[in-house]
C-alpha positions in Angstrom: 275.1 -5.2 95.0 271.7 -6.0 93.7 272.9 -6.9 90.3 275.4 -9.9 92.4 271.9 -10.5 94.7 270.7 -11.4 90.8 273.2 -12.9 89.9 273.3 -15.5 93.3 269.4 -15.7 92.6 269.8 -16.5 88.4 271.8 -19.3 89.7 270.0 -20.3 93.0 266.7 -21.4 90.9 269.2 -22.8 87.8 270.5 -25.1 90.2 266.9 -26.1 92.8 265.7 -26.5 89.1 268.2 -28.9 88.1 268.0 -31.1 91.2 264.0 -31.5 90.8 264.8 -32.5 86.9 267.3 -35.3 88.5 265.2 -36.6 91.4 262.0 -36.4 88.6 263.8 -39.0 86.3 261.4 -41.6 86.9 258.5 -39.1 86.4 260.2 -37.9 83.8 260.8 -41.2 81.7 256.8 -41.8 82.8 255.7 -38.6 80.6 258.4 -39.4 77.5 256.6 -43.3 77.9 253.2 -41.2 77.5 253.7 -39.5 73.8 255.2 -36.0 76.3 257.4 -34.5 73.6 260.4 -32.7 74.6 258.9 -29.6 73.7 256.3 -30.4 76.2 258.3 -31.6 78.8 260.6 -28.3 78.4 257.1 -26.3 79.0 255.7 -28.5 81.8 259.0 -27.5 83.7 259.4 -23.5 82.4 255.6 -23.2 84.3 256.3 -25.2 87.2 259.5 -22.7 88.0 257.5 -19.5 86.8 254.8 -20.8 89.5 257.9 -20.9 91.8 258.3 -17.8 91.5 255.8 -15.9 91.1 254.5 -17.5 94.5 258.1 -16.7 96.2 257.8 -12.8 94.9 254.8 -12.6 96.5 255.6 -14.3 100.1 258.8 -12.0 100.0 256.3 -8.9 99.4 254.2 -10.0 101.3 256.1 -11.3 105.0 257.9 -7.5 103.8 254.9 -5.2 104.3 253.8 -7.0 107.4 257.4 -6.6 108.5 257.3 -2.2 107.7 254.0 -2.2 108.9 254.5 -3.4 112.7 258.0 -0.8 112.9 255.7 2.0 111.3 253.5 0.7 114.2 256.2 0.8 116.9 
């Protein structure tokens, strides 16, 4: 079950980043016109996705901790 969930999360993240890049085509064009290389552009999106993943993990951990703490108190 965990493997299926991880695969689902991977495809969800991939689709989310693809949609994000599609919506930011004009921003990407501005970056490219200012001289940003393709490698630099990829680095920006990798860092952006890393920050999103870390913040999502932290929020999930915090939510799980709070829910388990309230269940323990009851």
